ROSE-4610 file (N, C-alpha, C; in Angstrom, 1 decimal, always signed):
// ROSE-4610
residu = [V/V/V/T/T/T/N/N/N/L/L/L/T/T/T/P/P/P/N/N/N/Q/Q/Q/A/A/A/A/A/A/A/A/A/Q/Q/Q/A/A/A/I/I/I/Q/Q/Q/L/L/L/F/F/F/S/S/S/Q/Q/Q/E/E/E/A/A/A/R/R/R/L/L/L/C/C/C/D/D/D/G/G/G/T/T/T/Q/Q/Q/P/P/P/S/S/S/K/K/K/V/V/V/P/P/P/R/R/R/T/T/T/S/S/S/L/L/L/E/E/E/S/S/S/G/G/G/P/P/P/A/A/A/S/S/S/L/L/L/A/A/A/K/K/K/S/S/S/L/L/L/P/P/P/S/S/S/K/K/K/S/S/S/M/M/M/N/N/N/P/P/P/S/S/S/S/S/S/S/S/S/V/V/V/E/E/E]
num = [1/1/1/2/2/2/3/3/3/4/4/4/5/5/5/6/6/6/7/7/7/8/8/8/9/9/9/10/10/10/11/11/11/12/12/12/13/13/13/14/14/14/15/15/15/16/16/16/17/17/17/18/18/18/19/19/19/20/20/20/21/21/21/22/22/22/23/23/23/24/24/24/25/25/25/26/26/26/27/27/27/28/28/28/29/29/29/30/30/30/31/31/31/32/32/32/33/33/33/34/34/34/35/35/35/36/36/36/37/37/37/38/38/38/39/39/39/40/40/40/41/41/41/42/42/42/43/43/43/44/44/44/45/45/45/46/46/46/47/47/47/48/48/48/49/49/49/50/50/50/51/51/51/52/52/52/53/53/53/54/54/54/55/55/55/56/56/56/57/57/57/58/58/58/59/59/59/60/60/60]
x = [+341.9/+340.4/+339.6/+338.8/+338.1/+337.2/+336.7/+335.5/+334.2/+333.3/+332.0/+330.9/+329.8/+328.9/+328.0/+327.2/+326.2/+326.0/+325.3/+324.8/+325.8/+326.6/+328.1/+328.6/+328.7/+328.7/+327.9/+326.7/+325.4/+325.9/+325.9/+326.4/+327.4/+328.5/+329.9/+329.6/+328.5/+328.7/+327.5/+326.9/+326.0/+326.5/+327.7/+328.0/+329.1/+330.0/+330.9/+330.0/+329.0/+328.1/+327.5/+326.7/+326.8/+327.8/+329.4/+330.5/+330.9/+330.5/+331.2/+329.7/+328.6/+327.5/+327.8/+328.4/+329.0/+329.7/+330.6/+331.9/+331.5/+330.4/+330.1/+329.6/+328.3/+327.3/+328.3/+329.5/+330.8/+331.2/+331.4/+332.1/+331.4/+330.1/+329.1/+328.7/+328.3/+327.9/+328.9/+330.3/+331.2/+330.9/+330.2/+330.0/+329.0/+328.1/+327.0/+327.2/+328.1/+328.1/+328.5/+329.9/+330.5/+329.4/+328.5/+327.8/+326.5/+326.3/+324.9/+325.7/+326.7/+327.6/+328.1/+328.1/+328.5/+326.9/+326.4/+324.9/+324.0/+324.1/+323.4/+322.0/+320.9/+319.1/+318.3/+318.4/+318.1/+318.2/+319.5/+319.5/+319.2/+319.5/+319.3/+317.7/+317.3/+315.3/+314.9/+315.5/+315.9/+316.1/+316.6/+317.4/+316.7/+315.7/+315.2/+313.7/+313.5/+313.1/+311.0/+311.0/+309.4/+308.2/+309.0/+307.9/+307.6/+308.8/+308.5/+308.0/+307.7/+307.5/+305.6/+305.5/+303.5/+303.2/+303.1/+302.9/+301.4/+300.3/+299.2/+298.9/+299.6/+298.9/+299.5/+300.7/+301.1/+300.2/+299.7/+299.1/+297.5/+297.2/+295.4/+295.5]
y = [+42.4/+42.1/+43.3/+44.1/+45.2/+44.8/+46.0/+45.7/+45.5/+44.8/+44.5/+45.1/+45.5/+45.7/+44.1/+44.5/+43.1/+42.8/+43.6/+43.3/+43.0/+43.4/+42.8/+41.4/+41.4/+39.9/+39.0/+39.1/+38.3/+37.8/+38.6/+38.2/+37.7/+37.9/+37.2/+35.7/+35.4/+34.2/+33.4/+34.3/+33.2/+32.7/+34.0/+33.1/+32.2/+32.2/+31.2/+29.8/+30.3/+28.9/+28.2/+29.1/+28.3/+27.7/+28.4/+28.0/+26.7/+26.2/+25.1/+24.0/+24.5/+23.6/+23.1/+23.9/+23.4/+22.5/+22.5/+22.1/+20.4/+20.4/+19.1/+18.4/+18.9/+18.2/+17.7/+18.2/+17.4/+16.5/+16.2/+14.8/+13.9/+14.6/+13.1/+12.3/+13.1/+11.9/+11.1/+11.6/+10.7/+9.1/+8.8/+8.0/+6.6/+7.7/+6.9/+5.9/+6.2/+5.1/+4.0/+4.0/+2.9/+1.7/+2.2/+1.4/+0.6/+1.6/+1.4/+0.6/+0.7/+0.0/-1.6/-1.6/-2.7/-3.5/-3.5/-3.9/-3.8/-2.9/-2.7/-2.2/-1.8/-1.5/-2.6/-3.9/-5.1/-5.9/-5.8/-6.8/-5.8/-4.5/-3.7/-3.9/-3.8/-4.0/-5.7/-6.3/-7.7/-7.8/-6.9/-6.5/-5.9/-5.5/-4.4/-5.4/-5.3/-6.1/-5.8/-6.5/-6.3/-6.6/-7.6/-8.4/-7.5/-6.9/-6.3/-4.9/-4.2/-3.1/-3.3/-4.2/-4.8/-5.3/-4.5/-5.4/-5.9/-5.2/-5.6/-6.8/-7.3/-9.2/-9.9/-9.5/-10.3/-9.9/-9.0/-8.3/-9.2/-9.9/-10.5/-11.5]
z = [+90.4/+90.6/+91.4/+90.5/+91.3/+92.1/+92.8/+93.7/+92.9/+93.5/+92.4/+93.1/+91.9/+92.8/+93.2/+94.0/+94.3/+92.6/+91.6/+90.5/+89.7/+89.6/+88.7/+89.6/+90.6/+91.2/+91.0/+91.1/+90.7/+89.3/+88.4/+86.8/+86.7/+87.3/+87.2/+87.6/+88.6/+89.1/+88.4/+87.9/+86.8/+85.2/+85.1/+83.9/+84.4/+85.4/+86.0/+86.0/+86.5/+86.8/+85.2/+84.3/+83.2/+82.5/+82.6/+82.2/+82.7/+84.1/+84.6/+84.1/+84.4/+83.7/+82.0/+81.3/+79.9/+79.9/+80.9/+81.1/+81.7/+82.4/+83.4/+81.8/+81.1/+79.9/+79.2/+79.1/+77.8/+78.6/+79.4/+80.2/+80.7/+80.6/+81.0/+80.2/+78.7/+77.4/+77.0/+77.3/+76.8/+77.6/+78.5/+79.4/+78.4/+78.0/+77.7/+76.4/+75.5/+74.3/+74.3/+75.3/+75.9/+76.6/+77.4/+77.8/+77.0/+76.1/+75.2/+74.1/+73.7/+72.6/+73.4/+74.2/+75.1/+75.4/+75.8/+76.0/+75.1/+74.5/+73.3/+73.4/+72.7/+73.5/+73.4/+72.7/+72.5/+74.5/+74.2/+76.0/+77.3/+76.8/+77.7/+78.4/+77.3/+77.0/+78.3/+77.4/+78.4/+79.7/+80.0/+81.3/+82.3/+81.8/+82.5/+83.5/+84.5/+85.6/+85.0/+84.3/+83.8/+84.6/+85.4/+85.8/+87.4/+87.9/+89.3/+89.2/+87.7/+87.2/+86.9/+87.4/+87.2/+88.5/+89.6/+91.0/+91.0/+90.2/+90.1/+89.8/+89.3/+88.9/+89.9/+90.8/+91.7/+93.1/+93.3/+94.2/+94.4/+93.1/+93.1/+93.6]
């Protein structure tokens, strides 16, 4: 490992950060299809609390 200037160290840090971000993006989407296949978009929409999202009707 050689001594880096502050600019070189910053550039390397940005490169390492972007590589780590790409790894995170690759691992998270694998969880999404399992849940959407099990519940399905229609049943997911039915399970949403639509009444609680419209509090103006209950306030009156």
